[in-house]
Biopython code that builds the backbone (N, CA, C, O; Angstrom):
import numpy as np
from Bio.PDB.StructureBuilder import StructureBuilder

atoms = [
    (1, "UNK", "N", (0.213, -1.307, -0.234)),
    (1, "UNK", "CA", (-0.173, 0.233, 0.047)),
    (1, "UNK", "C", (1.016, 1.121, -0.066)),
    (1, "UNK", "O", (2.112, 0.999, 0.481)),
    (2, "UNK", "N", (0.407, 2.422, -1.224)),
    (2, "UNK", "CA", (1.161, 3.324, -1.054)),
    (2, "UNK", "C", (0.760, 4.630, -1.599)),
    (2, "UNK", "O", (-0.028, 4.808, -2.528)),
    (3, "UNK", "N", (1.470, 5.641, -0.833)),
    (3, "UNK", "CA", (0.550, 7.382, -0.470)),
    (3, "UNK", "C", (-0.478, 7.253, -1.663)),
    (3, "UNK", "O", (0.122, 7.182, -2.735)),
    (4, "UNK", "N", (-1.943, 7.198, -1.797)),
    (4, "UNK", "CA", (-2.798, 7.618, -2.877)),
    (4, "UNK", "C", (-4.221, 6.786, -2.815)),
    (4, "UNK", "O", (-5.345, 6.924, -3.298)),
    (5, "UNK", "N", (-3.123, 5.250, -1.403)),
    (5, "UNK", "CA", (-4.236, 4.205, -1.024)),
    (5, "UNK", "C", (-5.017, 4.337, -0.600)),
    (5, "UNK", "O", (-5.043, 5.065, 0.393)),
    (6, "UNK", "N", (-6.109, 3.745, -1.055)),
    (6, "UNK", "CA", (-8.017, 4.240, 0.182)),
    (6, "UNK", "C", (-7.946, 2.953, 0.548)),
    (6, "UNK", "O", (-7.384, 2.102, -0.141)),
    (7, "UNK", "N", (-8.732, 2.628, 2.099)),
    (7, "UNK", "CA", (-9.664, 1.227, 2.539)),
    (7, "UNK", "C", (-10.474, 1.819, 3.085)),
    (7, "UNK", "O", (-10.301, 2.995, 3.404)),
    (8, "UNK", "N", (-12.057, 0.860, 3.447)),
    (8, "UNK", "CA", (-13.365, 1.591, 4.187)),
    (8, "UNK", "C", (-13.553, 0.836, 4.870)),
    (8, "UNK", "O", (-13.193, -0.236, 4.384)),
    (9, "UNK", "N", (-14.014, 0.714, 5.978)),
    (9, "UNK", "CA", (-14.105, 0.356, 7.115)),
    (9, "UNK", "C", (-15.554, 0.731, 7.640)),
    (9, "UNK", "O", (-15.753, 1.945, 7.584)),
    (10, "UNK", "N", (-16.603, -0.003, 8.130)),
    (10, "UNK", "CA", (-18.148, -0.105, 7.607)),
    (10, "UNK", "C", (-18.908, -0.972, 9.755)),
    (10, "UNK", "O", (-18.740, -2.130, 10.137)),
    (11, "UNK", "N", (-19.591, 0.115, 10.503)),
    (11, "UNK", "CA", (-19.713, -0.875, 11.402)),
    (11, "UNK", "C", (-21.548, -0.693, 11.295)),
    (11, "UNK", "O", (-22.359, -0.046, 10.632)),
    (12, "UNK", "N", (-21.548, -1.377, 12.041)),
    (12, "UNK", "CA", (-23.195, -0.647, 13.068)),
    (12, "UNK", "C", (-23.149, -0.672, 14.784)),
    (12, "UNK", "O", (-22.665, -1.537, 15.515)),
    (13, "UNK", "N", (-23.793, 0.523, 15.120)),
    (13, "UNK", "CA", (-23.688, 0.543, 17.281)),
    (13, "UNK", "C", (-25.078, 0.641, 17.410)),
    (13, "UNK", "O", (-25.758, 0.932, 16.426)),
    (14, "UNK", "N", (-25.352, 0.527, 18.005)),
    (14, "UNK", "CA", (-27.025, 0.769, 18.903)),
    (14, "UNK", "C", (-26.903, 2.565, 19.448)),
    (14, "UNK", "O", (-25.802, 2.647, 19.991)),
    (15, "UNK", "N", (-27.468, 3.691, 19.485)),
    (15, "UNK", "CA", (-27.322, 4.761, 20.381)),
    (15, "UNK", "C", (-28.501, 5.244, 20.547)),
    (15, "UNK", "O", (-29.232, 5.746, 19.693)),
    (16, "UNK", "N", (-28.719, 5.065, 21.839)),
    (16, "UNK", "CA", (-30.427, 5.833, 22.064)),
    (16, "UNK", "C", (-30.963, 4.569, 21.416)),
    (16, "UNK", "O", (-29.971, 4.335, 20.726)),
    (17, "UNK", "N", (-31.569, 3.857, 21.210)),
    (17, "UNK", "CA", (-32.163, 2.883, 20.687)),
    (17, "UNK", "C", (-32.698, 2.999, 18.899)),
    (17, "UNK", "O", (-33.728, 3.041, 18.226)),
    (18, "UNK", "N", (-31.538, 3.008, 18.780)),
    (18, "UNK", "CA", (-31.102, 3.041, 17.086)),
    (18, "UNK", "C", (-30.241, 3.008, 16.570)),
    (18, "UNK", "O", (-29.257, 3.725, 16.750)),
    (19, "UNK", "N", (-30.404, 2.004, 15.636)),
    (19, "UNK", "CA", (-28.627, 1.260, 14.861)),
    (19, "UNK", "C", (-28.677, 2.342, 13.500)),
    (19, "UNK", "O", (-29.365, 2.781, 12.578)),
    (20, "UNK", "N", (-27.331, 2.376, 14.201)),
    (20, "UNK", "CA", (-26.810, 3.696, 12.946)),
    (20, "UNK", "C", (-25.294, 2.853, 12.567)),
    (20, "UNK", "O", (-24.483, 2.376, 13.362)),
    (21, "UNK", "N", (-25.262, 2.869, 11.319)),
    (21, "UNK", "CA", (-24.306, 3.110, 10.159)),
    (21, "UNK", "C", (-22.923, 3.907, 10.026)),
    (21, "UNK", "O", (-22.643, 4.873, 9.316)),
    (22, "UNK", "N", (-21.959, 3.003, 11.171)),
    (22, "UNK", "CA", (-20.465, 4.236, 9.600)),
    (22, "UNK", "C", (-20.491, 4.427, 9.241)),
    (22, "UNK", "O", (-21.388, 5.259, 9.378)),
    (23, "UNK", "N", (-19.854, 4.512, 7.666)),
    (23, "UNK", "CA", (-18.711, 4.316, 7.119)),
    (23, "UNK", "C", (-17.950, 5.280, 6.803)),
    (23, "UNK", "O", (-18.259, 6.413, 6.435)),
    (24, "UNK", "N", (-16.655, 4.685, 6.994)),
    (24, "UNK", "CA", (-15.366, 5.442, 6.651)),
    (24, "UNK", "C", (-14.441, 5.530, 5.792)),
    (24, "UNK", "O", (-13.971, 4.407, 5.606)),
    (25, "UNK", "N", (-13.974, 6.258, 5.213)),
    (25, "UNK", "CA", (-12.725, 6.098, 4.046)),
    (25, "UNK", "C", (-11.632, 6.944, 4.577)),
    (25, "UNK", "O", (-11.402, 8.101, 4.932)),
    (26, "UNK", "N", (-10.870, 5.359, 4.405)),
    (26, "UNK", "CA", (-8.789, 6.641, 5.057)),
    (26, "UNK", "C", (-8.399, 6.489, 3.123)),
    (26, "UNK", "O", (-8.609, 5.899, 2.064)),
    (27, "UNK", "N", (-7.617, 7.680, 3.926)),
    (27, "UNK", "CA", (-6.497, 7.886, 2.501)),
    (27, "UNK", "C", (-5.451, 8.169, 3.548)),
    (27, "UNK", "O", (-5.269, 8.808, 4.585)),
    (28, "UNK", "N", (-4.718, 7.135, 2.500)),
    (28, "UNK", "CA", (-2.944, 7.739, 3.129)),
    (28, "UNK", "C", (-2.172, 8.708, 2.359)),
    (28, "UNK", "O", (-1.367, 8.067, 1.683)),
    (29, "UNK", "N", (-2.025, 10.191, 2.114)),
    (29, "UNK", "CA", (-1.454, 11.128, 1.792)),
    (29, "UNK", "C", (-0.042, 11.462, 2.051)),
    (29, "UNK", "O", (0.459, 12.479, 1.571)),
    (30, "UNK", "N", (0.756, 10.470, 2.950)),
    (30, "UNK", "CA", (1.819, 10.670, 2.921)),
    (30, "UNK", "C", (2.742, 10.404, 4.067)),
    (30, "UNK", "O", (2.134, 10.525, 5.131)),
    (31, "UNK", "N", (3.910, 10.107, 4.208)),
    (31, "UNK", "CA", (5.200, 9.113, 5.069)),
    (31, "UNK", "C", (5.703, 10.142, 5.057)),
    (31, "UNK", "O", (5.227, 11.104, 4.455)),
    (32, "UNK", "N", (6.849, 10.170, 5.764)),
    (32, "UNK", "CA", (8.245, 10.496, 6.005)),
    (32, "UNK", "C", (8.959, 10.385, 4.851)),
    (32, "UNK", "O", (8.573, 9.795, 3.842)),
    (33, "UNK", "N", (10.362, 11.146, 5.041)),
    (33, "UNK", "CA", (11.017, 10.550, 4.290)),
    (33, "UNK", "C", (11.629, 9.625, 4.786)),
    (33, "UNK", "O", (12.112, 8.981, 3.855)),
    (34, "UNK", "N", (12.074, 8.870, 6.409)),
    (34, "UNK", "CA", (12.057, 7.451, 6.168)),
    (34, "UNK", "C", (11.413, 6.037, 5.636)),
    (34, "UNK", "O", (11.409, 4.879, 6.054)),
    (35, "UNK", "N", (11.034, 6.518, 4.839)),
    (35, "UNK", "CA", (9.917, 5.299, 3.744)),
    (35, "UNK", "C", (11.062, 4.755, 2.852)),
    (35, "UNK", "O", (11.320, 3.702, 2.270)),
    (36, "UNK", "N", (11.809, 6.368, 3.076)),
    (36, "UNK", "CA", (12.072, 6.094, 1.153)),
    (36, "UNK", "C", (14.030, 5.715, 1.763)),
    (36, "UNK", "O", (14.831, 5.228, 0.966)),
    (37, "UNK", "N", (14.378, 6.018, 3.035)),
    (37, "UNK", "CA", (15.437, 6.041, 3.029)),
    (37, "UNK", "C", (16.346, 4.578, 3.220)),
    (37, "UNK", "O", (15.626, 3.582, 3.285)),
    (38, "UNK", "N", (17.834, 4.321, 3.318)),
    (38, "UNK", "CA", (17.799, 2.854, 3.737)),
    (38, "UNK", "C", (16.805, 1.806, 4.547)),
    (38, "UNK", "O", (16.937, 0.595, 4.368)),
    (39, "UNK", "N", (15.829, 2.321, 5.424)),
    (39, "UNK", "CA", (15.184, 1.378, 5.591)),
    (39, "UNK", "C", (14.172, 1.051, 4.841)),
    (39, "UNK", "O", (13.960, -0.092, 4.434)),
    (40, "UNK", "N", (13.547, 1.946, 4.631)),
    (40, "UNK", "CA", (12.091, 1.550, 3.930)),
    (40, "UNK", "C", (10.872, 1.677, 4.998)),
    (40, "UNK", "O", (9.721, 1.258, 4.878)),
    (41, "UNK", "N", (11.208, 2.073, 5.608)),
    (41, "UNK", "CA", (10.270, 1.775, 6.829)),
    (41, "UNK", "C", (10.156, 3.069, 7.805)),
    (41, "UNK", "O", (10.769, 3.620, 8.719)),
    (42, "UNK", "N", (8.615, 3.242, 6.783)),
    (42, "UNK", "CA", (7.458, 5.136, 7.404)),
    (42, "UNK", "C", (8.068, 5.071, 9.024)),
    (42, "UNK", "O", (8.459, 4.183, 9.782)),
    (43, "UNK", "N", (7.962, 6.025, 9.056)),
    (43, "UNK", "CA", (7.770, 6.542, 10.752)),
    (43, "UNK", "C", (6.529, 7.482, 11.419)),
    (43, "UNK", "O", (6.562, 8.135, 12.462)),
    (44, "UNK", "N", (5.414, 7.320, 10.441)),
    (44, "UNK", "CA", (4.526, 8.739, 10.646)),
    (44, "UNK", "C", (4.388, 8.854, 9.722)),
    (44, "UNK", "O", (5.168, 8.807, 8.771)),
    (45, "UNK", "N", (2.687, 9.148, 9.838)),
    (45, "UNK", "CA", (2.428, 9.070, 8.623)),
    (45, "UNK", "C", (1.175, 9.639, 8.656)),
    (45, "UNK", "O", (0.563, 9.525, 9.718)),
    (46, "UNK", "N", (0.170, 10.759, 6.921)),
    (46, "UNK", "CA", (-0.905, 11.588, 7.432)),
    (46, "UNK", "C", (-1.892, 10.152, 6.370)),
    (46, "UNK", "O", (-1.865, 9.042, 5.840)),
    (47, "UNK", "N", (-2.449, 11.065, 6.610)),
    (47, "UNK", "CA", (-4.194, 10.749, 6.243)),
    (47, "UNK", "C", (-5.406, 11.318, 6.451)),
    (47, "UNK", "O", (-5.802, 11.881, 7.472)),
    (48, "UNK", "N", (-6.055, 11.114, 5.281)),
    (48, "UNK", "CA", (-6.740, 11.261, 5.449)),
    (48, "UNK", "C", (-8.542, 11.066, 5.863)),
    (48, "UNK", "O", (-8.752, 9.866, 5.682)),
    (49, "UNK", "N", (-9.923, 11.766, 6.346)),
    (49, "UNK", "CA", (-11.197, 10.586, 6.375)),
    (49, "UNK", "C", (-12.129, 11.675, 6.161)),
    (49, "UNK", "O", (-12.288, 12.835, 6.541)),
    (50, "UNK", "N", (-12.764, 10.694, 5.275)),
    (50, "UNK", "CA", (-14.390, 10.862, 5.281)),
    (50, "UNK", "C", (-15.651, 9.956, 5.670)),
    (50, "UNK", "O", (-15.435, 9.046, 4.870)),
    (51, "UNK", "N", (-16.813, 9.569, 6.337)),
    (51, "UNK", "CA", (-16.974, 9.124, 7.070)),
    (51, "UNK", "C", (-18.926, 10.351, 6.938)),
    (51, "UNK", "O", (-19.363, 11.498, 7.020)),
    (52, "UNK", "N", (-19.324, 8.919, 6.697)),
    (52, "UNK", "CA", (-21.352, 9.099, 6.692)),
    (52, "UNK", "C", (-21.260, 8.489, 8.379)),
    (52, "UNK", "O", (-20.533, 7.583, 8.788)),
    (53, "UNK", "N", (-22.295, 9.357, 9.198)),
    (53, "UNK", "CA", (-22.561, 8.280, 9.938)),
    (53, "UNK", "C", (-24.916, 8.592, 10.056)),
    (53, "UNK", "O", (-25.571, 9.620, 10.229)),
    (54, "UNK", "N", (-25.341, 7.137, 9.853)),
    (54, "UNK", "CA", (-26.970, 6.724, 9.308)),
    (54, "UNK", "C", (-27.455, 6.535, 10.347)),
    (54, "UNK", "O", (-26.740, 6.133, 11.265)),
    (55, "UNK", "N", (-28.952, 6.784, 10.560)),
    (55, "UNK", "CA", (-29.718, 5.742, 11.336)),
    (55, "UNK", "C", (-29.896, 4.725, 10.512)),
    (55, "UNK", "O", (-29.332, 4.968, 9.445)),
    (56, "UNK", "N", (-30.623, 3.302, 10.521)),
    (56, "UNK", "CA", (-30.211, 2.152, 9.847)),
    (56, "UNK", "C", (-32.545, 1.930, 10.065)),
    (56, "UNK", "O", (-33.184, 1.126, 9.387)),
    (57, "UNK", "N", (-33.006, 2.614, 10.829)),
    (57, "UNK", "CA", (-34.318, 2.222, 11.647)),
    (57, "UNK", "C", (-34.850, 3.362, 11.595)),
    (57, "UNK", "O", (-34.109, 4.338, 11.705)),
    (58, "UNK", "N", (-35.801, 3.487, 11.474)),
    (58, "UNK", "CA", (-37.062, 5.160, 11.741)),
    (58, "UNK", "C", (-37.387, 4.244, 13.836)),
    (58, "UNK", "O", (-37.439, 3.231, 14.534)),
    (59, "UNK", "N", (-37.508, 6.054, 13.713)),
    (59, "UNK", "CA", (-37.969, 6.497, 15.207)),
    (59, "UNK", "C", (-37.711, 7.467, 15.682)),
    (59, "UNK", "O", (-36.972, 8.324, 15.198)),
    (60, "UNK", "N", (-38.168, 7.501, 16.521)),
    (60, "UNK", "CA", (-37.644, 8.688, 17.623)),
    (60, "UNK", "C", (-35.957, 8.196, 18.007)),
    (60, "UNK", "O", (-35.380, 7.113, 17.915)),
    (61, "UNK", "N", (-35.487, 9.660, 18.506)),
    (61, "UNK", "CA", (-34.041, 10.212, 18.710)),
    (61, "UNK", "C", (-33.604, 11.037, 18.069)),
    (61, "UNK", "O", (-33.937, 11.695, 17.084)),
    (62, "UNK", "N", (-32.646, 10.943, 18.844)),
    (62, "UNK", "CA", (-32.000, 12.464, 18.516)),
    (62, "UNK", "C", (-31.373, 13.288, 16.637)),
    (62, "UNK", "O", (-30.157, 13.135, 16.529)),
    (63, "UNK", "N", (-31.771, 13.748, 15.844)),
    (63, "UNK", "CA", (-31.336, 13.819, 15.090)),
    (63, "UNK", "C", (-29.556, 14.754, 14.381)),
    (63, "UNK", "O", (-28.978, 15.301, 13.442)),
    (64, "UNK", "N", (-29.516, 14.338, 15.643)),
    (64, "UNK", "CA", (-27.390, 14.771, 15.751)),
    (64, "UNK", "C", (-27.009, 13.210, 15.713)),
    (64, "UNK", "O", (-25.817, 13.010, 15.949)),
    (65, "UNK", "N", (-27.662, 12.242, 15.502)),
    (65, "UNK", "CA", (-26.995, 10.570, 15.946)),
    (65, "UNK", "C", (-26.350, 10.988, 14.637)),
    (65, "UNK", "O", (-25.131, 10.943, 14.802)),
    (66, "UNK", "N", (-26.704, 11.438, 13.210)),
    (66, "UNK", "CA", (-26.245, 11.392, 11.519)),
    (66, "UNK", "C", (-25.368, 12.318, 11.942)),
    (66, "UNK", "O", (-25.391, 12.837, 13.058)),
    (67, "UNK", "N", (-24.226, 12.648, 10.674)),
    (67, "UNK", "CA", (-23.877, 13.087, 10.177)),
    (67, "UNK", "C", (-23.038, 13.048, 9.418)),
    (67, "UNK", "O", (-22.974, 11.957, 8.851)),
    (68, "UNK", "N", (-21.623, 14.448, 8.825)),
    (68, "UNK", "CA", (-20.959, 13.442, 7.768)),
    (68, "UNK", "C", (-19.433, 14.053, 8.737)),
    (68, "UNK", "O", (-19.507, 14.682, 9.793)),
    (69, "UNK", "N", (-18.678, 13.821, 8.324)),
    (69, "UNK", "CA", (-17.236, 14.151, 8.784)),
    (69, "UNK", "C", (-16.463, 14.008, 7.853)),
    (69, "UNK", "O", (-16.697, 13.396, 6.811)),
    (70, "UNK", "N", (-14.938, 14.864, 8.318)),
    (70, "UNK", "CA", (-13.913, 14.610, 7.032)),
    (70, "UNK", "C", (-12.169, 14.606, 8.552)),
    (70, "UNK", "O", (-12.018, 13.990, 9.607)),
    (71, "UNK", "N", (-11.563, 15.302, 8.034)),
    (71, "UNK", "CA", (-10.403, 14.934, 9.236)),
    (71, "UNK", "C", (-9.200, 14.990, 8.479)),
    (71, "UNK", "O", (-9.474, 14.561, 7.359)),
    (72, "UNK", "N", (-7.812, 15.361, 8.557)),
    (72, "UNK", "CA", (-6.714, 14.616, 9.242)),
    (72, "UNK", "C", (-6.335, 14.077, 10.093)),
    (72, "UNK", "O", (-6.827, 14.253, 11.207)),
    (73, "UNK", "N", (-5.181, 13.103, 9.849)),
    (73, "UNK", "CA", (-4.471, 12.581, 11.025)),
    (73, "UNK", "C", (-3.198, 12.263, 11.027)),
    (73, "UNK", "O", (-2.776, 11.526, 10.136)),
    (74, "UNK", "N", (-2.089, 12.901, 12.323)),
    (74, "UNK", "CA", (-1.043, 12.465, 12.142)),
    (74, "UNK", "C", (-0.438, 11.420, 12.876)),
    (74, "UNK", "O", (-0.265, 11.407, 14.095)),
    (75, "UNK", "N", (0.042, 10.071, 11.620)),
    (75, "UNK", "CA", (-0.045, 9.183, 12.943)),
    (75, "UNK", "C", (1.566, 8.990, 13.958)),
    (75, "UNK", "O", (2.010, 10.109, 13.702)),
    (76, "UNK", "N", (2.024, 8.720, 14.345)),
    (76, "UNK", "CA", (2.768, 8.095, 14.972)),
    (76, "UNK", "C", (3.023, 6.773, 13.903)),
    (76, "UNK", "O", (2.036, 6.491, 13.223)),
    (77, "UNK", "N", (4.104, 6.035, 13.715)),
    (77, "UNK", "CA", (3.629, 4.914, 13.342)),
    (77, "UNK", "C", (4.665, 3.730, 14.417)),
    (77, "UNK", "O", (4.598, 2.505, 14.314)),
    (78, "UNK", "N", (5.599, 4.502, 15.432)),
    (78, "UNK", "CA", (6.030, 3.728, 16.417)),
    (78, "UNK", "C", (5.385, 3.268, 17.633)),
    (78, "UNK", "O", (5.455, 2.261, 18.337)),
    (79, "UNK", "N", (4.748, 4.332, 17.633)),
    (79, "UNK", "CA", (3.340, 4.297, 18.768)),
    (79, "UNK", "C", (2.476, 4.670, 18.313)),
    (79, "UNK", "O", (2.250, 5.879, 18.358)),
    (80, "UNK", "N", (1.494, 3.674, 17.586)),
    (80, "UNK", "CA", (0.056, 3.988, 16.675)),
    (80, "UNK", "C", (-0.861, 4.597, 17.541)),
    (80, "UNK", "O", (-1.547, 5.501, 17.064)),
    (81, "UNK", "N", (-1.047, 4.221, 18.977)),
    (81, "UNK", "CA", (-2.232, 5.433, 19.720)),
    (81, "UNK", "C", (-2.024, 6.512, 19.836)),
    (81, "UNK", "O", (-2.860, 7.383, 19.596)),
    (82, "UNK", "N", (-1.006, 6.700, 20.181)),
    (82, "UNK", "CA", (-0.553, 8.404, 19.855)),
    (82, "UNK", "C", (-0.455, 8.877, 18.187)),
    (82, "UNK", "O", (0.104, 8.374, 17.213)),
    (83, "UNK", "N", (-1.401, 10.259, 18.412)),
    (83, "UNK", "CA", (-1.863, 10.943, 16.989)),
    (83, "UNK", "C", (-2.613, 11.798, 17.413)),
    (83, "UNK", "O", (-3.361, 11.811, 18.391)),
    (84, "UNK", "N", (-2.134, 13.398, 15.725)),
    (84, "UNK", "CA", (-2.950, 14.011, 16.452)),
    (84, "UNK", "C", (-4.204, 14.432, 14.994)),
    (84, "UNK", "O", (-4.078, 14.246, 13.784)),
    (85, "UNK", "N", (-4.841, 14.771, 15.439)),
    (85, "UNK", "CA", (-6.385, 14.503, 14.566)),
    (85, "UNK", "C", (-6.944, 15.552, 14.902)),
    (85, "UNK", "O", (-7.054, 15.917, 16.072)),
    (86, "UNK", "N", (-7.541, 16.415, 13.511)),
    (86, "UNK", "CA", (-8.656, 17.489, 13.048)),
    (86, "UNK", "C", (-9.597, 17.245, 12.954)),
    (86, "UNK", "O", (-9.600, 17.008, 11.746)),
    (87, "UNK", "N", (-11.536, 16.905, 13.578)),
    (87, "UNK", "CA", (-12.697, 16.438, 12.413)),
    (87, "UNK", "C", (-13.542, 17.453, 12.657)),
    (87, "UNK", "O", (-14.048, 18.052, 13.606)),
    (88, "UNK", "N", (-13.525, 17.447, 11.511)),
    (88, "UNK", "CA", (-15.087, 18.355, 11.248)),
    (88, "UNK", "C", (-15.496, 17.212, 10.935)),
    (88, "UNK", "O", (-15.043, 16.119, 10.596)),
    (89, "UNK", "N", (-17.263, 18.125, 11.284)),
    (89, "UNK", "CA", (-18.898, 17.738, 11.526)),
    (89, "UNK", "C", (-19.739, 18.232, 11.064)),
    (89, "UNK", "O", (-20.043, 19.267, 11.655)),
    (90, "UNK", "N", (-20.793, 17.825, 9.580)),
    (90, "UNK", "CA", (-21.169, 18.440, 9.934)),
    (90, "UNK", "C", (-22.693, 17.387, 9.957)),
    (90, "UNK", "O", (-22.615, 16.170, 10.120)),
    (91, "UNK", "N", (-24.499, 18.383, 9.694)),
    (91, "UNK", "CA", (-25.519, 17.113, 9.560)),
    (91, "UNK", "C", (-25.373, 16.790, 7.928)),
    (91, "UNK", "O", (-24.664, 17.155, 6.990)),
    (92, "UNK", "N", (-26.505, 15.863, 8.177)),
    (92, "UNK", "CA", (-26.316, 15.156, 6.686)),
    (92, "UNK", "C", (-27.225, 16.193, 5.482)),
    (92, "UNK", "O", (-28.378, 16.238, 5.913)),
    (93, "UNK", "N", (-27.169, 16.683, 4.701)),
    (93, "UNK", "CA", (-28.176, 16.982, 3.699)),
    (93, "UNK", "C", (-29.130, 16.663, 3.264)),
    (93, "UNK", "O", (-29.151, 15.876, 2.318)),
    (94, "UNK", "N", (-30.550, 17.308, 3.962)),
    (94, "UNK", "CA", (-31.968, 16.772, 2.943)),
    (94, "UNK", "C", (-32.257, 16.831, 1.940)),
    (94, "UNK", "O", (-31.641, 17.688, 1.308)),
    (95, "UNK", "N", (-33.220, 16.098, 1.223)),
    (95, "UNK", "CA", (-33.584, 16.421, -0.048)),
    (95, "UNK", "C", (-34.419, 17.391, -0.596)),
    (95, "UNK", "O", (-34.830, 17.896, -1.641)),
    (96, "UNK", "N", (-34.479, 17.408, 0.888)),
    (96, "UNK", "CA", (-35.838, 18.607, 0.759)),
    (96, "UNK", "C", (-35.405, 20.101, 1.048)),
    (96, "UNK", "O", (-36.400, 20.816, 0.926)),
    (97, "UNK", "N", (-34.441, 20.728, 1.339)),
    (97, "UNK", "CA", (-33.492, 21.736, 1.928)),
    (97, "UNK", "C", (-32.419, 22.237, 1.211)),
    (97, "UNK", "O", (-31.271, 21.826, 1.381)),
    (98, "UNK", "N", (-32.845, 23.447, 0.101)),
    (98, "UNK", "CA", (-31.692, 23.225, -0.786)),
    (98, "UNK", "C", (-30.410, 24.500, 0.314)),
    (98, "UNK", "O", (-30.441, 24.939, 1.464)),
    (99, "UNK", "N", (-29.715, 24.610, -0.548)),
    (99, "UNK", "CA", (-28.937, 24.364, 0.077)),
    (99, "UNK", "C", (-28.709, 26.134, 0.791)),
    (99, "UNK", "O", (-27.984, 26.303, 1.771)),
    (100, "UNK", "N", (-29.260, 27.006, 0.283)),
    (100, "UNK", "CA", (-29.466, 28.862, 0.915)),
    (100, "UNK", "C", (-30.064, 28.593, 1.924)),
    (100, "UNK", "O", (-29.400, 29.072, 2.844)),
    (101, "UNK", "N", (-31.305, 27.898, 2.475)),
    (101, "UNK", "CA", (-32.007, 27.596, 4.169)),
    (101, "UNK", "C", (-31.043, 27.518, 4.651)),
    (101, "UNK", "O", (-30.557, 28.218, 5.540)),
    (102, "UNK", "N", (-30.435, 26.208, 3.852)),
    (102, "UNK", "CA", (-30.001, 24.896, 5.147)),
    (102, "UNK", "C", (-28.950, 26.280, 6.360)),
    (102, "UNK", "O", (-28.395, 27.366, 6.193)),
    (103, "UNK", "N", (-29.138, 25.562, 7.213)),
    (103, "UNK", "CA", (-28.517, 25.490, 8.520)),
    (103, "UNK", "C", (-27.973, 25.075, 9.047)),
    (103, "UNK", "O", (-28.463, 24.529, 10.035)),
    (104, "UNK", "N", (-26.910, 25.017, 8.880)),
    (104, "UNK", "CA", (-25.304, 23.879, 8.893)),
    (104, "UNK", "C", (-24.704, 24.121, 10.346)),
    (104, "UNK", "O", (-24.527, 25.327, 10.515)),
    (105, "UNK", "N", (-24.332, 23.352, 11.458)),
    (105, "UNK", "CA", (-24.319, 23.211, 12.977)),
    (105, "UNK", "C", (-22.766, 22.826, 11.970)),
    (105, "UNK", "O", (-22.684, 22.532, 10.778)),
    (106, "UNK", "N", (-21.427, 23.013, 13.256)),
    (106, "UNK", "CA", (-20.129, 22.761, 12.472)),
    (106, "UNK", "C", (-20.066, 22.309, 13.613)),
    (106, "UNK", "O", (-20.934, 22.806, 14.331)),
    (107, "UNK", "N", (-19.064, 21.171, 14.401)),
    (107, "UNK", "CA", (-18.440, 19.927, 15.273)),
    (107, "UNK", "C", (-17.074, 20.409, 14.676)),
    (107, "UNK", "O", (-16.952, 20.276, 13.458)),
    (108, "UNK", "N", (-15.639, 21.155, 15.642)),
    (108, "UNK", "CA", (-15.126, 20.988, 15.106)),
    (108, "UNK", "C", (-14.723, 19.592, 16.161)),
    (108, "UNK", "O", (-15.632, 19.412, 16.971)),
    (109, "UNK", "N", (-14.017, 18.979, 16.253)),
    (109, "UNK", "CA", (-12.554, 18.038, 16.993)),
    (109, "UNK", "C", (-11.243, 18.089, 16.972)),
    (109, "UNK", "O", (-10.749, 18.423, 15.894)),
    (110, "UNK", "N", (-10.351, 17.797, 18.064)),
    (110, "UNK", "CA", (-9.405, 18.105, 17.951)),
    (110, "UNK", "C", (-9.142, 17.149, 19.142)),
    (110, "UNK", "O", (-9.487, 17.328, 20.310)),
    (111, "UNK", "N", (-8.262, 15.787, 18.467)),
    (111, "UNK", "CA", (-7.850, 14.658, 18.829)),
    (111, "UNK", "C", (-6.862, 14.764, 19.259)),
    (111, "UNK", "O", (-6.156, 15.289, 18.398)),
    (112, "UNK", "N", (-5.918, 14.447, 20.759)),
    (112, "UNK", "CA", (-4.671, 14.425, 20.838)),
    (112, "UNK", "C", (-4.238, 13.755, 22.236)),
    (112, "UNK", "O", (-4.281, 14.042, 23.432)),
    (113, "UNK", "N", (-3.666, 12.387, 21.173)),
    (113, "UNK", "CA", (-3.268, 11.762, 22.330)),
    (113, "UNK", "C", (-2.718, 11.955, 23.702)),
    (113, "UNK", "O", (-2.135, 13.039, 23.659)),
    (114, "UNK", "N", (-2.592, 11.366, 25.094)),
    (114, "UNK", "CA", (-2.185, 11.519, 26.200)),
    (114, "UNK", "C", (-1.633, 10.641, 26.705)),
    (114, "UNK", "O", (-2.122, 9.518, 26.829)),
    (115, "UNK", "N", (-0.071, 11.111, 27.247)),
    (115, "UNK", "CA", (1.126, 10.736, 26.754)),
    (115, "UNK", "C", (0.562, 9.361, 28.237)),
    (115, "UNK", "O", (1.298, 8.414, 28.513)),
]
sb = StructureBuilder()
sb.init_structure("model")
sb.init_model(0)
sb.init_chain("A")
sb.init_seg("    ")
for serial, (resi, resn, name, xyz) in enumerate(atoms, 1):
    if name == "N":
        sb.init_residue(resn, " ", resi, " ")
    sb.init_atom(name, np.array(xyz, "f"), 0.0, 1.0, " ", f" {name:<3s}", serial, name[0])
structure = sb.get_structure()
C-alpha cells in the first residue's frame, strides 16, 4: 500500500435504541522520508478520513446522531495510539432542503493522545 491508497470500514452501533451505521474511508496522504531511506520503513504517516453516520431504522431519537465528517490525522507509526487529529462534522443534507436555506452546525474535534 502506498501514498494515495484508500480503504473503507463499515460498522453498526446501537445508540439511543437506534441502529447507526458508520462508513469511513481512509486515504494515505503521505509518509515521512524514512520510508524512502535505507530502512524503507515509515515512522509517521498522514491520513485523510471521510465518513457518514446514518440511522438505519426509523424512530425517535436525536437527529444529531447522523452526520458527515472529514479530517486529517498524523500518526506516529512507532507508537500508533499517539495521534494528532482534527475532524469536522456537519449534519447530512436532506433532499428537501436547498443550500441557501440550510442551517449548518459544525462540530470541530481535535484529538491529541495523552501519554
